[in-house]
N, C-alpha and C positions, 0 to 999 in steps of 0.2 A: 548287122541287121540293116536292111535297106527298106526304107519307107518312102512312099510317095508324098510329096508336099507341093501344093500349088505355088506357081511362080508369084502370084499376087501376095500370098501369105508370106513367102520368103522375103520378098522385097520389103514388106511392112516390117518384118522382124529384123532384117538386116539394117534398116534405117534406125530402128530403136537400138539395136545392139551396138552399132558404130557410134552412137552418141556417147557411148561409154568410153571412156578414157581413163588409166593409171597414174601417182604423185608422191613427193617426200618433203622433209622439213627444209626451211630456208631461213636461217637466222644469222649466218656468218657475215652477210653483207652489212647488216646493221652494226655488228661488232667492228667491222673494218672501217665504217664511217666514223664511229666513235673514236677509234684509235687515231684517226687522222686529224681530229680536232685539237686545237691548242689547249694546253692545260690552263685551268682557271683557279683563282683563289676562292675556295669554297666558303671562306668566311664572309665574302662580300655578296650582297644580293645580286641576282642576275637582272639587269635592266631590259627594257623592251628591245633596245637595239641589238643586244647580245642574243636575245631570243630569235629575232628576225634573221640575224646572221647565221645562227646555228641551223635554223630551218632551211635557209638558202643553201648551206653547204650540203645538207642531206638531199635536197632536190637536185643539186648539181651532180652529186655522186650517182644518184639513181639514173639520171639522164645520160650518163656516160656508159651505162651497161650495154655492151655490144660484143658479140662473139668475134674474136680476132680471126681474120682471114686474109690470105695473100691474094694478089691479083689473078693468080692461076687457079684459085679455088672458088667453087660456087656452093654456098650453103643451101641445102635443099629443105630440110625440116628439122624441128626439134621433137623429141619423143618423150621427154620427161626427165625426172630426177632420179639419179642413182643413189644419192645421199643428200645431206643438207646443203652441200656446196657444189655438187657436180651434176652437170646437165649432159644428157646423151643426145647427139644430133648426127646428121649425115651430111657429107660433103663430097663433091665430085671434082676431081682434078682435071685440068685441061688435058685433052688427049687420052683420057681414061674413060672407058665405057661403063665401068662399075663404080658404084659409090663406096665410100668408106664410112664406117661408124666411128665417130670421134667423141671425146669427152672434153668438156670445158670446165675448169675449176674457177668459179666466180671469185674466190678469195685471192688466188695468185694470178688469175687471168691467163693461166697456161692451158694449152690444148695438147692432146696426144691421141694417137690412133688407138681405138678400142678393139675394133674387129674389122678384118678385111674379108668380106664374103667373096665366094667364087661364083656368085650368081647375082642377077639384078634383084634388088630388094623390092618386095611387094608390101610387106608389113613388118613393123617393129613394135614390140610391146614389152613394157617393164612390169614385173610382178609387184604386188602391193608393198612388199618390204624392200624392193630394189635388189634382191639377191639373185634373180633370174631374169633373163632377157630372151624373148622369142623373136627369131627372124625367119621370114618365110619368102618363098618365091614360087611362081607358077611357070611351068614349062609349056611348050607348044604341044606336047603330047598329052596334055590333060593331067599332069601330076603336080603336086605341091611338095616342095622341099622345105622341111622344117628343121631348124636347129635351135637348141636351147643352150644358152651361154650362162656362165657364172658372172658374178659382179665385176670380175676383172677382164671379161671378154674371152675366156677360155671355153671351148665347146664342151658340153657335158653329155649331150645326147642329140642324135639326128635321125631323121626318118623321112622317107618319101612315100606319099600315098596318093591314090587317084583322087583328084579334086580340081574343080574349076572355081570354087569359092570355099573359104574357111571361116568359121566362127569359133571363138574360144572364150573361156572364162577362167581366170586364175583363182586358185583356192586360197582365200585369206587365212584359213585355219591350218594349212600345210603348204607353206610357200614353195612354189615350183611346180606343184601339181596342177594339171589343166583338165577341164572338160572341153572337148573339141569335137566339132561336127564338120564333116567334109561333104560338099555338094557336088554331084555329078552334073553333066551338061543337061540332063533331062530333069534336074531338080530333085532327083532322089538323093538320099543322104545316109551317111553312116556316122555313128557317134563313138567316141573313144574317151578313155581316161589315160592321160599321159603322165608318167612319173619319171622325171629325168634322174632322180637319185637312185631309183631301182632299175633304171635302163629298160623300162617297160612301156608298152602302149597296149592297153586292153580294150577290145571291142566291147561296146556297151549297148545292150538292148534298152533303148530309152524312148519314151513316147513323144518327145519333142526335141528338135535340134538346138533349141536355145534354152539354156538353164543357167542358174547361178547357185553357188555353193551356200548352203544354209548351215553346214557344219562340216567337219572333216570328211564325213562319209555320206552326206545327204545333199540333195539338190532341190531347189525350188524352180518352178516353171509355170508359165501361162499355158493352159491346155487349149490352144486355138483349134477351132473346127477346121479341118483340112478340106472338107467337102463343100462347106458353105461359108464364105468369108463373113466375118463378124467384127464389130467394133469393140467388143469386150470378151473376156474369157475368164474362167475360174483360175484362181491361184492355187497350185497344188505342190505337195512335197513328196519326195520319194527317196528312199535309201538306195545306195548303189546296188546292193545285192539282195534286194527285197522286191517281190512282185507287187506288194501293196502300195497304194497311193493315198495320201491324206489330203483331203480338201480343206483349204484354209479360209477362203472367202470367194464370193462370186463377183462377176461384173467388174473386173479390173482391166484398165487399159494400159498400165505400165507399172513396173515395180523395180526396186533396186535393193538388194540385200547387202548391207554392210556387216562388219564383223560383230558389232554390238547392237545394231538396230536394223529395222526394216522400214522402207518407205513404199507406200502404194498410192496409185492415183486412180480415182473412180469418178465417173460423171455424177454430178449432183442430180438428185431426183427431181427437184422443183425447178432447177435452172440448168437446162441441158447444155448451155454454153459455158458452164463453169465446172471446174474439177476440184475434188477434195484431195489434197495432198496429206495423207495420214502417216504418222510415225508410230512404230511399235518397238517395245524392248525385246530382249532375247526370248522371253516367254510369250511373245506376240500379244502382250498387254498394251492397249492404246496409251500413248503418251500425250500427243497433241495433234491437231489437224489445222490446215489452212485452206481457205477458199480462194482459188486463183482462176483468172480467165483462161479459156482453152482456145487453141487454134485447130481447126478441123479441115482435113482434105476430103476428097471424094470417098476414099475407102479407108481412111486412117486418121488418127489423132497425131498432131505434130507436137512433140514434147521438146520445149526449148532446152538448150544446153545447160548443164548443171554440174556441180561438184559438192563434196562434203568436207567439212572440217570435223571429223567424227569426234575427236577428243574434246572439242568445244560444243558439241551438239548443234552444229551450224550447217545449214543447207543454203548454198549460194546458187542462184539461178537467174536466168533472164525471164522477165515477165512482160508479155505483150500489153500494150495500152488498152486493148479492148478484145472481146471475144469475137471471132470472125472466121469465115472460111479463109484458109491460108492464101488462096489465089486472089482474094479480094483485099488482103491485108497489106497495106503499103506503109504501115507505121513502123516505129522503132521499138526498142525494148529497154526496160529498166533493170539494171543489175541490182538484185535484192538479196539481203541476208535474212534468213529465218532461223530462229533458235527453237528447236522442237522440244527442248526441256522447259524453257521459260515461256514459250508461246509468243515471242516477240517477232516483229517484222520491221526491217530497216532498209530504206532505199539507199543504195550506195552510189550509183552512177546512172544518169538518164541519157536518153538519145543514143543508145548502143545498138550495135548489130548483134544478132543472135549467131555467135560463132563458138566453136569448141572452147572449153574452159578446163583448166587443170590447175588446182591450187596447192600450195605447200601445206604441210600438215598443221602448221600453226596459223594458216590463213593470212599471213602477212603479204604474200605475193601470189599472183595467179598467172600462169601462161595462158595466152589468149590468141585465137586465130586458127585458120584451117591448117596451118603448118606450125602452130605455136610460135609464130614469128614475133609476137608482141608479149610484153609482160606488164601487169597492172600492179602498182603499189596500192594496196587496199586501204592504207591510212591516208595518203595524200591524194588518192584517186588520179594519179598520173599514169599515163600509158607510154611505154617506151618500146620502140622497135628494136629487136635484137639482131636482126639481119634483114637484108633486102629480100622481099618476097619474090620467089621465082615464078 
């Protein structure tokens, strides 16, 4: 199916969609640090000097985290976690026009080649469970080459479709499955469901090009008006093979569906410069909500970067110091942790830039930056650069 969508609406949705980012567990570094400490007589009390020394050793170990690279290699970007100790990144060798996908084991500090593409990389995305990796590239003839790899870098499925831009959403309920929309040069689009395990890509008649999985066979989406640009839209749900659409709530500016919870953002009725971040369980029963300042552009709301520690019921985001038009806002942001089960709010780090964020599943560390070139220790609030930004 080919449906016309306005360029303004597309740009608004692309900016929201690309805020989203994929993550996994990271605990082995702490175990490694503990293993390197000298043994102590546990019958003796630990004095303040020993405590300070132990903390100093941990800080020193964190500050030495850095991806090994030779003088002939240029690290380009980090894409996320394949497991609790393995990071996926790209590197370009001197004299080679194509990048390589590499893996770095934080426990052993070893690196190895994960995948050598035959095309220039445009996007790389890791599925929620880390079992599938999407790599894509755009050709000069207006096509997108898409390959789905397994967790060892072996190709599972590949396809080429007409596209000048792609958006996609991994299915958390059936890892590896994707909802994908391809945009043509005139901003018409087609939607698909891609299943690498079954080696299929099914064309889908869907009312919007941006959607998120709400179950194995259902999708949620904001039903934006394609004829008249608007700042809010109704949140709706639709089964893959059903014509019916279920309306969930009105006047939503942004949402994120997790496996066990749903977050929505709506403008407050009495304070139009603030937003209500509301959280719901799997039955869409309200759990808790928070009032946060909003940044607004001429035709859109600017949603700061965020991530979830779903098992801890934690939402980590950057919060602006005040509500304002984004063109007039020259302030910084406070990295804040909100617990949607307890209703608590904790400031973590002040005077921060609003840059992409991707946290480990236990929330101990977060990748940070436009290339995920930095890492944050969420306990000590230290920031370490993993490679030199290109």
